[in-house]
Each structure stands twice: as structure tokens, then as C-alpha cells.
Steps between C-alpha positions, in 0.01 A plus 500: 500500500250611755142427396270796453262563795138421415285806436299625797142378482265758350124537536249565232330845493166345597652357818654834589171678441313251717755542780471878481120484518513267801744734677273796426194315632692400813608861555144628458359241740766570765454878462121466533532286813753735661291810425186338639668391824733799547244699705475207741873522570486864606470612860159457653278792390400753761144509366280195458156548350247368749177347374193503720548151641868549582480855630364425847264798469179304442282282719398152388154631417646779287706247305207274410481450125155344520356839595395723207707791373193724513185481708154539351501871596838532328364365173606143558204376294556758226869450413653194338879476560670345196847347497757554224522774238154634425492800269222753457527702176388816679704511819767232466581229755178388668503229765159608631181440306216716628134402503343843458146393587624351826696818578201725430285293735770511768541878480126568491455314829754709694506864603859559382689325221872517421709371210875460552722538192877487453790260453622201699538697825126579494422150369655377827527138385756440778216482754428127552127570540252778573599529868809710418387658173490871421123479465464362851732752663325785319132403522469169687363653818224699327216289352366803314795476257524270199827486310657355187875466444560506125872584513736299279866410523715727282219746426573871477239773524421495127409129522270567793347800321394261223356256752327788676332600174398152387403337830472742790311811384177308437515356853452853639722449808515763771882506493781379277849489652812484281834393651767594244868576461729202470370363170507837325869440427503127431515532122805725486678279754493231230583725206140562394317819415392738779131457408501118485421261782730230635340191351482657154867598518632179652338253264159567353623749237763261365264203527257689273731689263832310511444139612857397415638773728263382772629142470860627495444696820339201668804291405741762634300528823519123553882497494729669753785498248296660220362757743852592613620533141197709409556735794876536454510534122171679441470295182160368606277786612228292660180663619500256792822638650528789745693806382781623723489856367186697417481845346341740756296651218326166449429481872330841483308397187362195683407718798334755270291221348371419848423866568306522173300178536418575864350833390287318242380261769409785731290663228308175444447457875344846522283439194350189661489636857745240629733602782847400385811494718852484355775368728873481421621179660795448736826351373773382736768668285367847583476475879703770674549310825464132405498222753777242476280248314385769257858610436608143431206445264596814308866397473405155369261655248760742366738214425253383235353841410790746535322792331186486716611747765533774239190384313269535797660811643476685170163352408326563831644851528357578157155365588482701821627815327228477234208340685586532867167658593308234307649189660539365852860437606527165679870458426607532863225328698739208565786729599730335752267207563647149505375178341269680259641419159503166323721673242536867409138539389293209641429453867405265779184537705646793697533695176157387380351626826661843468406536134145381567456747785649777288255427218208510742619832641499660154127428466395676819 
């Protein structure tokens, strides 16, 4: 008689569960690594963002980091630049802390005083020092001018209106110049409300009202795999993720909010006898005859922000249709010029020079 074959070895459920968990962890780790390094395996990009030092556009003197960002006449003694997330309850993100007494003394000692307000393009933090700053290109050659740049990254006009009310009006400047446009649509690009600003939409709101959602979004943002799953499934609707489709009605609502708040600002300017200038800023996406570098920058941008071409076409068209005679159109002052843009909205010293000269021309 042939002996029975021994039973095949079996594993306990706990062993099977442990093996399954290890396989899952291995899969997640491998997927995360592949997703993080996949962009490096693609063909070399046609557009490479150039910082000041690597651009070749600046002299050694212009690259010196030991020189101040602002001169004394540009409020260098009156503005404290703070690192990190600093939040003002009235106007939002605030990297600049103003000494009002210092500013009043500065303005009183000069014939003409100017305050610059806007988002990161006006903030012009890309300039290594004062030598290639907007302030210098606009007013550096005229000692009768004193200026303060109180623009903030991510700020839209409503943020700057609040700063204007709480910090600028009492300084009694001769001019206030607003450079607006790009940030008016930042909230809806991330799924927020048309009247909210970027920082509120992308984190502050959840940090205040829904801290667990804020932590969830931070976790998703830290993982390429979780980000991919969130984008593809739509299961996680994070406020820190760009939307690929935006309702045109929301674009117009955001533009209308700018039109409304700009009108409020103008009324306050007239009430306090301040000469206010409103400029709609250039964006590489909207150039009609872009240079090759501008075209490449736009193409690279649209890979990450596919809805932006429609957002800014629709949004800017609405602003000009409703407030065209109340704003200055600077959207094409870079038209066809090369080596201007750092990305689609920020610029190297060539762009700073053109914007600075344009600002000065609006005051004459």
C-alpha cells in the first residue's frame, strides 16, 4: 500500500496577515519612490527656472546679499522683513512689519512720497538687493522721492485695501500704486470662494475651523502617491491642490470682486486727497507675441495649472470690460521681449526695470 502524502504545510492566519501587510508596505514604498523620481526620467524640460545667481543677467554687485533690500529713502529703516508665516488679522499674510513713526518722518522729509501695494510681483523679492529693485528703477534717480514697498506675496486687492486703511492712509503719501491681477483668481484656482484670498483658502481656513482636515491635507501633500490618488479619484478634495477645471462664472465673480473693491479704494483715495494708481499686471500667458523663453515658461506653467489660460483670459477680459477706464493696462509691456520672466508672473531685473519705469510714468 502506498503511504499517504503528508499534508502541505499551512500557515496560521496571523502569518498570512503579516505577509500581506509587508507586501502592501513594500508596494507603497516602491510606488512612492517611482512617483518621486519619475519626472527625473522624462526628457529634459525646455524651460528651466533661472534664479538671479544662475541667470547670467546680474553683475556681481547686483548679486550681493550683504547689501540691503531697501535703501534708507526706500524705507529700509522703517520695514522689518519677517521670515515664515506671519498673519495679520486685518489683511492676512504679512511678512513686512511697518514702523509708522519712521515712515511718517521719512515722508515728511521728502517732496514726493509713494507707497507700492500688490502681490508678490510688486513685492519683487527676487531682486537680490536694492540695486535691481522696483523702487530703484522707479525712483532711484530722483532724491525728491521717498518710497515704501508694502506688497505681500499672495495678496489680492482686498488684502491691500485693508492694509491701505490700517497703515497707509495716516501716512498721507502723495501717491499709492496698486499692481493687481494675478492673485485675484488664486482662491478659485484651489477650489476656494471667489471673495477669499489664497492663504485663507489653501490652509488658514482649515487650520482655524477644521484642524483635522488641515493635517490630512498636509499629509496628502507630503506624499506623491497620496497626491496622485487624491487627484485621480477626487476622494480627497484638498484645498492645497490646483483645480483642473473652473466654472467661468466663478472666474467672473472673482473679477467682479476686484472691480468692486477697487472702486471702494478709489473713493477712500479721493476722500483723503491721495493720488491712487491702479495697474493690471503683465502675465506671460496673455502675451500675443511671446518670445521663445516666455512661450516655454507658459507651457511649463500650464502643465501644472492647466486651467490658467482660461482663468486669466476670462478674468482679465471681465476686469477691463467693467473697469477699463479706471485701471492702467500693463499686460503687454513685456510683449515679445526675451529673458524677462522668472516664471509666468515674476521677473528678472529686465522686467523689474520695465515695471519700475512704467510705474514712474503713471505718476507724471
